[in-house]
N, C-alpha and C positions, 0 to 999 in steps of 0.2 A: 184873499189872505195871501201872504208870503211866508214860506218856511225855509229854514236853513236845514240841509240834509248833509249828513257825514256818512259815507260808506267806507268800511274797512273790509278789505279783501285779503284772504289769506287761503293757501292751500288747504285742502281738506286733510284731516288726520289720516295718516297712513301713505299719504303721497309725499315722496321724497322732496325735501326742500334744500337744495344745494346751496343756496345763499345763506340760510340760516345755519346750515352746518359749517360753512367757511367762516362765518362770524364766531360761531361757538368755539372753533379751533383757535381763533387768534386771541380770545379773551384772556387766557392765562398769560401769554406774553406782554399783555397790556396791563397786567396786574389785577385783573377780575377773576379771582377764584371763586369756585362754588356757583357759577352760573351755568345752567344746564337748559336743554330743551328750547333752544332759540329758534324761533319761526320768523322769517321775514313776510312782509306784507305790503300792501299799498293802501293809501288813504286818499279819498276824493271827497272834496266839499263843493256844494253847488245850492243855489236857491232855487224854488220852485213856487210859481204862482198857482194856487189851486183855491177852490171855494171852501174846502174844509180839510181837515187833517187826514181824513181817510183817503180823499182823492190825492193828496200830496204824497201820502204813503204808498199809494198805488203807483203813481207816476215814478217816484224814486226807486221803488222796488223793481219796477219793469226795466228802468234804465240800467240798474245795477246788473240785472239777469242777462239782458241783452246787450249791453255794451261794456260794462267795467269788469265783469267777472265771467269766467268760463265755468258755469254751473257744474260741468262734469267733474272737473278737479279741483274746483275753488269754492270756497263759501263766503258769503258777505254778511255783514252785520249794519244795520241802518240805524242811525240816530236822527231824529226829527224834532226841530223846535219851531215854534212860531216866532216870527220877528216883526 
């Protein structure tokens, strides 16, 4: 079976996010008032061939933890769907 995975990576709460802070400071000048707590992140999409959803989830989780995110300072969220 083939599965489509999407991994969202963001800094953990409490870790400074200078990119998010820069975006937040720029928003009022662009006419976006009332927006707060901006956090920047990255998104990754890929496909996994696996015998079942559990195996695909394991592969995608390991890939995210070992390659896409630094688990010390970042957290990742996985979405998985059969295709």
